[in-house]
C-alpha positions as CSV (number, residue, x, y, z in Angstrom):
1,M,71.5,91.5,-42.9
2,G,73.5,88.6,-41.3
3,S,73.9,84.9,-41.6
4,M,73.3,82.4,-38.8
5,K,76.3,80.7,-37.2
6,E,76.9,77.3,-38.8
7,N,79.7,76.1,-41.1
8,L,77.7,75.4,-44.3
9,T,78.9,76.5,-47.7
10,R,75.5,77.8,-48.7
11,R,75.4,80.1,-45.7
12,Q,78.9,81.5,-46.3
13,F,78.1,82.0,-50.0
14,V,74.6,83.5,-49.7
15,G,75.5,86.7,-48.0
16,V,76.8,88.4,-51.1
17,G,73.8,87.3,-53.2
18,A,71.2,88.4,-50.7
19,L,73.0,91.7,-50.3
20,A,73.2,92.3,-54.0
21,A,69.5,91.6,-54.3
22,G,68.7,93.9,-51.4
23,L,70.7,96.8,-52.6
24,G,69.4,96.4,-56.2
25,L,65.7,96.6,-55.3
26,A,63.6,99.7,-54.8
27,G,60.5,97.9,-53.5
28,C,60.0,96.5,-49.9
29,S,57.3,91.9,-47.1
30,S,53.9,85.9,-41.9
31,S,53.9,83.0,-43.7
32,S,56.3,81.0,-45.9
33,S,56.7,81.7,-49.6
34,D,58.6,79.8,-52.2
35,A,60.4,81.8,-54.9
36,S,60.3,80.9,-58.6
37,S,63.4,80.5,-60.6
38,S,64.5,81.9,-64.0
39,S,67.7,83.1,-65.6
40,S,69.2,86.6,-65.6
41,S,70.9,88.0,-68.6
42,S,72.3,91.3,-67.2
43,S,76.0,91.7,-66.7
44,S,78.1,93.6,-64.2
45,S,80.4,96.5,-65.1
46,S,83.4,98.0,-63.4
47,G,82.4,99.9,-60.3
48,A,78.8,98.6,-60.4
49,L,77.1,96.3,-58.0
50,R,78.2,92.7,-58.3
51,G,75.5,90.0,-58.2
52,S,73.3,90.3,-61.3
53,T,74.5,86.9,-62.8
54,T,76.2,83.8,-61.5
55,D,79.2,84.8,-63.6
56,D,80.0,87.4,-60.9
57,Y,80.8,84.6,-58.4
58,D,83.2,81.7,-58.1
59,A,81.7,78.9,-60.2
60,D,82.7,76.1,-57.7
61,L,81.1,78.0,-54.8
62,V,77.9,78.6,-56.8
63,K,77.7,74.9,-57.7
64,S,78.3,73.8,-54.1
65,A,75.6,76.2,-52.8
66,Q,73.1,75.0,-55.5
67,G,73.9,71.4,-54.5
68,E,72.6,72.1,-51.0
69,G,69.1,72.7,-52.4
70,S,67.4,75.5,-50.6
71,L,67.7,78.6,-48.6
72,V,65.6,79.7,-45.5
73,V,65.3,83.3,-44.6
74,Y,64.1,85.2,-41.6
75,G,62.9,88.6,-42.8
76,C,62.1,91.6,-40.6
77,C,61.0,94.3,-43.2
78,E,57.8,94.6,-45.1
79,E,56.7,91.3,-46.8
80,P,56.8,92.6,-50.4
81,Y,60.5,93.5,-49.9
82,I,61.4,90.2,-48.4
83,S,59.6,88.4,-51.2
84,A,61.3,90.4,-53.9
85,A,64.7,89.9,-52.5
86,C,64.2,86.1,-52.2
87,D,62.7,86.0,-55.7
88,K,65.7,87.9,-57.1
89,Y,68.1,85.5,-55.3
90,T,66.4,82.5,-56.8
91,E,66.3,84.1,-60.2
92,I,70.1,84.6,-60.2
93,F,71.2,81.3,-58.6
94,G,68.4,78.9,-59.2
95,I,68.3,78.0,-55.5
96,K,64.8,77.5,-54.0
97,T,64.1,80.1,-51.2
98,S,61.5,80.2,-48.5
99,W,61.0,82.9,-45.9
100,Q,59.2,83.8,-42.7
101,R,58.4,87.3,-41.6
102,L,59.2,88.0,-37.9
103,S,60.0,91.1,-35.9
104,T,63.7,91.6,-35.2
105,G,63.4,90.8,-31.5
106,E,61.5,87.6,-32.4
107,V,64.3,86.5,-34.7
108,L,66.9,87.3,-32.0
109,A,65.0,85.2,-29.4
110,K,64.7,82.4,-31.9
111,I,68.3,82.1,-32.9
112,E,69.3,82.5,-29.2
113,E,67.1,79.5,-28.4
114,E,68.5,77.5,-31.3
115,N,72.0,78.4,-30.0
116,G,74.2,77.4,-33.0
117,S,71.8,75.0,-34.6
118,P,69.7,77.4,-36.7
119,S,66.6,76.4,-38.7
120,A,67.3,79.3,-41.1
121,D,70.3,80.5,-43.1
122,I,69.9,84.2,-43.4
123,W,68.6,87.0,-41.2
124,F,67.4,89.8,-43.5
125,A,66.6,93.4,-42.6
126,G,65.3,94.9,-39.4
127,T,66.9,97.2,-36.9
128,T,70.5,96.9,-35.9
129,D,70.4,96.7,-32.1
130,P,69.4,93.0,-32.1
131,Y,72.0,92.2,-34.7
132,N,74.6,93.7,-32.4
133,V,73.4,91.5,-29.5
134,A,73.5,88.4,-31.7
135,S,77.0,89.4,-32.9
136,T,78.2,89.8,-29.3
137,E,76.8,86.3,-28.5
138,H,78.7,84.9,-31.5
139,L,75.5,83.7,-33.2
140,L,76.3,85.3,-36.6
141,E,78.9,84.3,-39.1
142,T,81.4,86.8,-40.3
143,Y,81.5,87.6,-44.0
144,K,83.0,90.6,-45.8
145,A,80.5,91.3,-48.6
146,T,82.0,92.7,-51.8
147,N,79.0,95.0,-52.3
148,A,79.5,96.5,-48.8
149,S,82.0,98.9,-50.6
150,H,78.9,100.7,-51.9
151,I,77.6,101.5,-48.4
152,M,77.6,105.2,-47.8
153,S,79.3,105.1,-44.4
154,E,81.1,102.6,-42.1
155,K,78.5,103.4,-39.5
156,Y,76.0,101.4,-41.5
157,T,78.0,98.2,-41.2
158,S,79.2,96.1,-38.2
159,T,82.9,96.4,-37.2
160,D,83.3,92.6,-37.2
161,N,81.6,91.9,-40.6
162,T,78.6,90.0,-39.0
163,W,76.0,92.3,-40.6
164,V,75.7,94.9,-43.4
165,G,73.1,97.6,-43.6
166,I,70.9,97.6,-46.7
167,Y,68.5,100.5,-46.0
168,K,67.8,103.4,-43.7
169,G,64.5,104.0,-42.0
170,I,62.9,106.9,-40.2
171,L,61.5,106.5,-36.7
172,G,58.4,108.5,-36.4
173,F,54.8,108.8,-35.1
174,L,51.5,108.8,-37.0
175,T,48.4,110.5,-35.7
176,N,44.8,109.8,-36.3
177,K,43.4,113.3,-37.2
178,E,39.8,112.3,-36.9
179,D,40.3,110.8,-33.4
180,L,42.2,113.9,-32.2
181,D,39.5,116.2,-33.6
182,D,36.8,114.2,-31.8
183,K,38.7,114.6,-28.6
184,N,39.6,118.2,-29.3
185,L,43.3,117.5,-29.0
186,D,46.2,118.9,-31.0
187,A,48.7,116.5,-32.5
188,P,51.9,116.1,-30.5
189,G,54.8,117.9,-32.0
190,D,57.8,116.4,-30.2
191,W,58.8,113.7,-27.8
192,P,58.0,115.6,-24.6
193,D,54.5,116.2,-25.9
194,L,53.8,112.4,-25.7
195,L,54.0,112.6,-21.9
196,D,51.1,115.0,-21.7
197,S,48.3,113.5,-19.7
198,S,45.8,114.5,-22.4
199,Y,47.2,111.6,-24.5
200,K,47.0,109.0,-21.7
201,G,45.8,105.7,-23.1
202,L,45.9,107.0,-26.7
203,I,49.5,106.2,-27.6
204,W,50.5,102.8,-29.0
205,S,53.9,101.5,-29.8
206,S,55.4,98.1,-30.6
207,N,56.3,95.7,-27.9
208,Y,59.7,96.4,-26.2
209,N,60.1,92.6,-25.6
210,T,59.9,91.5,-29.2
211,A,60.1,94.4,-31.7
212,G,63.3,95.9,-33.0
213,T,61.5,99.2,-33.6
214,A,60.6,99.4,-29.9
215,K,64.3,98.8,-29.1
216,L,65.1,101.6,-31.5
217,I,62.7,103.9,-29.6
218,L,64.6,102.9,-26.4
219,N,67.9,103.6,-28.0
220,T,66.7,107.0,-29.3
221,C,65.5,108.1,-25.9
222,V,68.8,107.2,-24.3
223,Q,70.7,109.1,-27.0
224,K,68.3,112.1,-26.7
225,Y,68.0,112.4,-22.9
226,G,71.0,110.4,-21.6
227,H,70.8,107.0,-19.9
228,D,68.9,108.0,-16.7
229,G,66.8,110.6,-18.4
230,G,65.9,108.2,-21.3
231,I,64.9,105.5,-18.9
232,Q,62.7,107.9,-16.9
233,Y,61.1,109.1,-20.2
234,L,60.3,105.6,-21.2
235,V,58.8,104.7,-17.8
236,A,56.6,107.7,-18.1
237,H,55.7,106.8,-21.7
238,L,54.9,103.2,-20.8
239,C,52.6,104.4,-18.0
240,S,50.6,106.6,-20.5
241,G,50.6,104.3,-23.5
242,Q,49.9,100.8,-24.7
243,C,52.0,98.2,-26.6
244,Y,51.0,95.9,-29.4
245,D,52.7,92.7,-30.6
């Protein structure tokens, strides 16, 4: 999760609240959705996650953020998760929140085009590679979130405090058993199996130009087979598969 580069109090403040909401939710959500507001009565304890009430934050900073009126979020995970995180943020702070669900690559392209004049405040969830690109291009604000101390390993946060990981995902493949049975094919068991000519035209993956998951596939192949071997694998894979947006 990162905040877009612009010197606004709300954007500096919101990082902690959004992280607290993200870490405190078990559920995971293209359109815009306004969150409702209510009050929270829970309190924090020593060693616990901060962020359950406005008492956990500097009162002047909360008041300043509330005075700016609303928060706009680009979200890259499942819509129910984005909605729940935004709802929780509004519940705690009383700040109206709207969100738009986009792929990670789409958000990167959008904030690169906006180039320092973002139309959103927070970039929430998605794969880390595009975040690293945006960080290198100085499009994200730095912020050291207090709740980042609860992250299991430093490898799940950026080295420059421009993003903090809030969940881990598994990169995997799903198979259509009925379709494979109709074609008298066994399910692929490992990455090399996907290059078998028997599967030509049957493999679909997300678009490498827009989707963070596709970039994660690219990164995985390079780590697995080395740079040249990974690129050769992907070229062979793209020749035998199809992409969707």
